[in-house]
C-alpha positions as CSV (number, residue, x, y, z in Angstrom):
1,M,-0.3,-23.6,-17.1
2,K,-3.2,-23.7,-14.6
3,R,-5.8,-21.0,-14.3
4,I,-8.3,-20.9,-11.7
5,L,-12.1,-19.5,-11.8
6,L,-12.9,-19.4,-8.1
7,L,-16.5,-19.8,-6.8
8,L,-18.4,-16.6,-7.0
9,A,-20.3,-17.5,-4.2
10,V,-16.9,-17.5,-2.0
11,A,-16.1,-14.0,-3.7
12,S,-19.3,-12.6,-2.9
13,L,-18.9,-12.8,1.2
14,V,-16.4,-10.0,0.9
15,F,-19.6,-8.1,0.7
16,S,-20.8,-8.3,3.9
17,C,-18.1,-6.2,5.4
18,S,-18.6,-3.3,7.9
19,K,-15.4,-0.7,8.2
20,N,-13.8,-0.7,11.5
21,E,-12.5,2.5,10.5
22,G,-14.9,5.3,10.0
23,I,-15.0,9.0,9.5
24,Y,-13.9,10.9,12.8
25,I,-16.6,13.6,13.6
26,E,-15.1,16.4,16.3
27,T,-17.2,16.8,18.8
28,Q,-17.0,19.1,22.2
29,E,-16.2,16.0,24.4
30,D,-13.4,15.2,21.6
31,L,-11.7,18.5,22.7
32,I,-11.7,18.1,26.5
33,L,-10.6,14.4,26.6
34,P,-6.9,13.6,26.3
35,I,-5.7,12.8,22.9
36,S,-3.7,9.5,22.5
37,N,-0.2,9.7,21.8
38,D,-0.6,6.4,19.5
39,L,-0.8,8.6,16.3
40,S,-2.4,5.6,14.7
41,V,-5.9,6.2,16.6
42,Q,-5.3,9.9,17.4
43,K,-7.9,12.0,15.5
44,P,-6.9,14.7,13.3
45,L,-9.0,18.0,14.6
46,K,-11.2,19.8,12.4
47,Q,-9.8,23.0,13.2
48,N,-6.8,22.0,11.9
49,N,-7.6,20.9,8.4
50,L,-6.8,24.3,6.5
51,K,-3.6,24.8,8.2
52,K,-0.1,23.3,8.9
53,E,-0.9,21.9,12.2
54,G,-2.4,18.5,12.4
55,L,-1.6,14.6,11.6
56,Y,0.5,13.3,8.4
57,S,0.8,9.6,7.5
58,G,2.7,7.7,5.1
59,V,6.2,5.8,4.8
60,I,9.8,5.9,5.4
61,V,12.5,3.8,3.6
62,A,16.2,3.6,4.3
63,D,19.4,2.0,4.3
64,E,18.8,0.3,0.9
65,T,15.1,-0.7,1.9
66,N,16.3,-2.7,4.8
67,F,14.6,0.2,6.9
68,H,11.0,0.3,6.1
69,G,8.3,1.4,7.8
70,E,5.2,3.3,8.4
71,L,5.6,6.9,9.3
72,R,3.0,9.1,11.5
73,I,3.8,12.7,12.1
74,N,1.9,14.9,14.8
75,V,2.6,18.8,14.1
76,A,0.9,20.4,17.0
77,N,-2.7,18.6,16.3
78,D,-2.8,18.6,20.0
79,G,-0.1,21.0,20.9
80,N,2.6,18.6,20.6
81,F,5.2,17.4,18.3
82,L,6.3,13.7,17.6
83,A,7.2,11.4,15.0
84,V,6.7,7.8,15.2
85,V,7.9,5.0,12.6
86,K,6.5,1.2,13.2
87,T,8.7,-0.7,10.9
88,I,7.8,-3.7,8.7
89,D,9.6,-6.0,11.5
90,G,7.8,-4.6,14.3
91,R,10.2,-1.9,16.1
92,T,8.7,1.2,16.9
93,L,10.9,4.5,16.8
94,S,10.0,7.8,18.1
95,F,11.5,11.1,16.7
96,N,11.3,14.7,18.8
97,L,11.5,18.1,17.5
98,K,14.7,19.9,17.0
99,D,13.6,23.2,17.3
100,A,11.2,23.1,20.5
101,A,9.5,26.4,19.2
102,G,8.1,24.6,16.3
103,S,6.7,27.9,14.8
104,S,8.6,27.4,11.3
105,S,7.1,25.8,7.8
106,A,10.5,23.7,7.9
107,L,11.0,21.4,10.8
108,T,13.3,18.7,11.7
109,F,12.8,15.8,13.5
110,F,15.4,13.8,15.3
111,S,16.4,10.6,17.6
112,K,19.6,8.5,18.2
113,N,18.6,6.6,15.2
114,G,18.7,9.6,13.0
115,S,16.8,12.3,11.7
116,F,14.5,14.2,8.9
117,D,13.4,17.5,7.5
118,L,9.6,18.2,7.2
119,N,8.8,21.1,4.8
120,L,5.3,22.5,5.1
121,S,5.3,25.4,3.0
122,D,2.5,23.9,1.0
123,F,0.7,21.7,4.1
124,N,-1.3,19.5,1.4
125,N,1.8,18.5,-0.5
126,P,4.5,18.2,2.4
127,V,7.8,17.6,1.3
128,I,10.3,15.1,3.5
129,S,14.0,15.5,2.7
130,N,17.8,14.8,4.3
131,V,16.4,11.3,5.8
132,I,19.0,9.7,7.7
133,I,18.6,6.3,9.4
134,N,21.5,4.6,11.3
135,G,23.8,6.9,8.9
136,T,22.0,5.8,5.8
137,P,20.2,8.0,3.4
138,G,16.5,7.3,2.7
139,N,13.3,8.5,1.8
140,A,10.0,9.1,3.1
141,K,6.5,10.2,1.8
142,V,3.6,11.6,4.0
143,V,0.2,13.0,3.4
144,K,-2.1,15.2,5.6
145,E,-5.1,13.7,7.4
146,T,-8.3,15.8,8.2
147,S,-11.1,15.1,10.7
148,S,-12.9,13.5,7.9
149,A,-10.2,10.7,6.9
150,K,-7.2,9.0,8.6
151,V,-4.6,8.0,6.2
152,R,-2.9,4.5,6.4
153,A,0.1,2.7,5.2
154,V,-0.1,-1.0,3.3
155,L,3.4,-2.2,3.4
156,G,4.8,-4.4,1.0
157,T,8.2,-5.3,-1.3
158,F,8.8,-6.2,-4.8
159,D,11.2,-8.9,-5.7
160,D,13.0,-9.8,-9.3
161,A,11.7,-13.1,-9.8
162,V,11.0,-12.5,-14.0
163,F,14.2,-10.9,-14.4
164,P,16.7,-11.8,-11.7
165,G,19.2,-9.0,-10.5
166,T,17.1,-6.4,-11.8
167,F,14.7,-4.6,-9.5
168,T,13.7,-5.1,-5.8
169,G,12.8,-2.9,-3.4
170,T,9.7,-1.9,-1.3
171,W,6.1,-1.4,-2.8
172,D,3.6,0.3,-0.5
173,F,0.1,1.4,-0.8
174,L,-1.6,4.7,1.1
175,V,-5.2,4.3,1.8
176,N,-8.1,6.8,2.7
177,T,-9.9,5.0,5.3
178,S,-12.9,6.9,4.9
179,T,-13.9,6.2,1.3
180,D,-11.7,2.6,1.2
181,Y,-9.5,4.0,-2.0
182,I,-5.7,3.6,-2.3
183,T,-4.6,7.1,-2.8
184,E,-0.8,6.7,-3.6
185,V,1.4,3.8,-4.9
186,I,5.2,4.2,-3.5
187,I,7.8,2.4,-4.7
188,T,11.5,2.5,-3.5
189,T,14.3,0.5,-5.3
190,V,17.2,-0.8,-3.3
191,A,19.2,1.9,-5.3
192,G,17.5,4.8,-3.2
193,Q,15.0,6.1,-5.8
194,M,11.5,6.7,-4.7
195,N,8.5,7.1,-7.1
196,I,5.2,7.9,-6.6
197,D,1.9,7.3,-8.5
198,V,-1.1,9.2,-7.3
199,A,-5.2,8.8,-7.9
200,A,-5.6,10.7,-10.6
201,N,-3.6,8.5,-12.9
202,F,-5.0,5.2,-11.6
203,E,-6.8,3.1,-14.4
204,A,-10.3,1.6,-14.2
205,A,-10.3,-2.1,-14.8
206,D,-12.8,-5.3,-14.3
207,L,-12.8,-6.1,-10.8
208,G,-12.6,-9.7,-11.3
209,C,-13.2,-11.3,-7.9
210,Y,-15.0,-8.5,-7.0
211,N,-18.3,-8.6,-9.1
212,A,-21.1,-7.1,-6.8
213,G,-21.2,-4.0,-4.4
214,N,-20.4,-0.5,-5.5
215,L,-16.2,-0.7,-5.2
216,T,-14.2,0.9,-8.0
217,N,-10.6,-0.4,-8.5
218,P,-8.5,0.3,-7.1
219,F,-9.4,-0.2,-3.4
220,F,-8.6,-1.2,0.1
221,F,-10.9,-2.1,2.9
222,Q,-10.6,-4.3,6.3
223,D,-12.6,-5.6,9.1
224,L,-10.7,-8.3,10.9
225,D,-13.9,-9.3,13.2
226,P,-13.8,-13.1,12.2
227,A,-17.6,-13.0,11.4
228,I,-16.5,-10.7,8.8
229,N,-12.9,-11.4,8.0
230,N,-12.1,-8.8,5.3
231,Y,-8.5,-7.2,4.6
232,E,-9.1,-6.8,0.8
233,I,-6.7,-4.9,-1.5
234,Y,-7.1,-4.7,-5.3
235,S,-5.4,-2.6,-7.9
236,V,-5.2,-4.5,-11.4
237,G,-4.7,-3.1,-15.1
238,Q,-2.4,-0.2,-13.8
239,I,0.2,1.6,-16.3
240,W,2.4,3.7,-14.5
241,E,4.7,6.1,-16.5
242,L,7.8,7.1,-14.7
243,P,9.5,10.6,-15.0
244,N,12.8,8.9,-16.8
245,G,10.6,7.5,-19.7
246,M,10.2,4.1,-18.3
247,T,7.1,2.2,-17.6
248,I,5.7,0.1,-14.7
249,I,2.6,-2.4,-15.6
250,Y,1.0,-4.3,-12.6
251,D,-1.7,-6.2,-11.6
252,F,-2.4,-7.0,-7.5
253,G,-5.0,-8.6,-5.6
254,F,-5.1,-9.7,-2.0
255,S,-8.4,-11.1,-0.1
256,K,-8.1,-12.6,3.1
257,N,-11.4,-13.6,2.8
258,I,-11.2,-15.7,-0.2
259,L,-7.8,-16.9,1.1
260,D,-9.2,-18.1,4.3
261,A,-12.3,-19.7,3.1
262,N,-10.2,-21.9,0.6
263,D,-7.4,-22.4,2.9
264,F,-4.8,-20.9,0.7
265,P,-1.4,-19.4,1.9
266,Y,-1.5,-15.5,2.2
267,T,1.5,-15.8,-0.4
268,D,-0.9,-16.1,-2.9
269,G,-3.4,-13.5,-4.8
270,V,-6.7,-13.6,-6.3
271,F,-7.2,-11.1,-9.0
272,N,-8.3,-10.4,-12.6
273,P,-4.9,-10.2,-14.7
274,A,-5.8,-7.2,-16.5
275,I,-2.7,-6.5,-17.8
276,T,0.3,-8.7,-17.0
277,G,-1.8,-12.0,-18.2
278,Q,-1.3,-11.3,-21.9
279,Y,2.6,-11.3,-21.5
280,L,3.4,-13.5,-18.3
281,F,1.5,-16.4,-19.1
282,N,1.3,-18.9,-21.8
283,P,-1.3,-19.1,-23.3
284,P,-1.9,-15.5,-22.3
285,I,-4.8,-14.7,-19.9
286,I,-7.0,-12.3,-21.7
287,E,-10.4,-13.4,-20.5
288,P,-11.8,-11.2,-17.3
289,G,-12.2,-13.5,-14.3
290,C,-11.0,-14.3,-10.8
291,Y,-7.8,-16.2,-11.0
292,R,-5.6,-17.7,-8.3
293,F,-1.8,-17.1,-8.6
294,A,1.2,-18.1,-6.6
295,A,1.7,-14.2,-5.6
296,N,-0.1,-11.3,-4.3
297,G,0.6,-9.2,-7.6
298,Y,3.1,-9.2,-10.5
299,Y,4.7,-6.3,-12.3
300,L,6.8,-5.7,-15.3
301,V,8.8,-2.7,-16.2
302,A,9.4,-1.6,-20.0
303,D,12.4,0.8,-21.3
304,T,11.5,3.9,-23.3
305,G,11.5,1.6,-26.4
306,G,8.9,-0.4,-24.8
307,T,10.9,-3.5,-24.3
308,F,10.6,-5.4,-20.9
309,I,13.9,-5.0,-18.9
310,G,12.6,-6.2,-15.1
311,G,9.5,-7.7,-13.3
312,G,8.4,-9.8,-10.6
313,K,6.4,-10.5,-7.8
314,I,4.5,-7.7,-5.6
315,I,4.6,-9.2,-2.0
316,L,2.1,-7.9,0.8
317,D,3.5,-7.8,4.4
318,T,0.9,-10.3,6.0
319,S,2.7,-10.5,9.3
320,G,0.0,-8.9,11.2
321,L,-2.6,-11.0,9.9
322,V,-4.1,-14.1,11.5
323,P,-5.7,-16.8,9.6
324,V,-9.4,-17.7,10.2
325,S,-10.4,-21.3,10.0
326,S,-12.0,-22.5,7.2
327,S,-15.8,-23.8,7.0
328,S,-15.4,-24.4,3.3
329,S,-16.1,-27.8,1.9
330,F,-13.6,-26.8,-1.0
331,T,-10.7,-29.2,-0.9
332,T,-9.6,-29.6,-4.1
333,F,-5.5,-29.2,-4.7
334,I,-4.7,-26.3,-6.9
335,E,-1.3,-26.2,-8.3
336,P,0.2,-22.8,-7.9
337,I,1.2,-20.9,-11.0
338,T,4.6,-20.3,-12.0
339,L,6.2,-17.9,-14.4
340,P,7.4,-18.3,-17.5
341,D,10.1,-15.8,-18.8
342,P,8.4,-13.2,-20.9
343,K,9.3,-12.5,-24.5
344,L,11.5,-9.2,-24.8
345,A,9.3,-7.7,-27.3
346,K,8.0,-4.2,-28.3
347,T,5.0,-4.0,-25.7
348,G,3.2,-1.0,-27.5
349,L,2.9,0.5,-24.1
């Protein structure tokens, strides 16, 4: 089993970044200019920060995860009501407000594709229910944006490569674009169960491939200018206790900068396997470092007794990323790491 310590000089490239998604500052000019119907770029107005009106962003999943996308909702941020889904397969769907008055904290959005209810009784903790898409039930999660922070969803999936026939579904990250930090991790199984982990529960861990700067695990940032070429998402050493008593452990790391510089495919990951390394590899990987793997990330599920009952790969949706030609002289062939069966033993988690 081969493990690879990437060149630190290559890793240091990621710190030349400059963000292309900054803090939004409301000005008098903002208030008189038309506000875009593209909710991914529309500005959340400062006047709506402390009330239910504004913009909400997150994810929606239905039809046994076959319907999966980023959900954005405009609740009278500019006086209008609109919900837009951009699916992982490139479709854009719009949903209108059922009640034209829109005065209640309980709103229903609908289209020919389906409908969902949005409850804003506590607008800082919005609740979406009764999701029906193409006649199938689903789930959705959104958070409120503010004038100082847009929110974006990074979409992904997970498979059952370690324990075939156990768990598959969607694995999504919500990111505060003003801080570059992940705020929620959302997984939804094919069976329709959605679980959400929040920043307050995240673990700190060795950054591995990112050994400089002021980053804190976990994080996400991007600048796709070819001269900078950053699309970096990283969350390692995570122990996620589910409400049913089961536990998920995972490590995840994707660096467009490093992968492009070494002509590695986007199916690979570069990260420190801070927790899965001791269970999925033989010999165990216990020394912190920057390693290359044949997956963007790995996860394992343990039952209430601590025995592993599921696991596989975490796969980022990279369909919107364009590889940048490498200028690196690094041409050594590296054999992808494959997963052995983990031992079914008490993990002590």
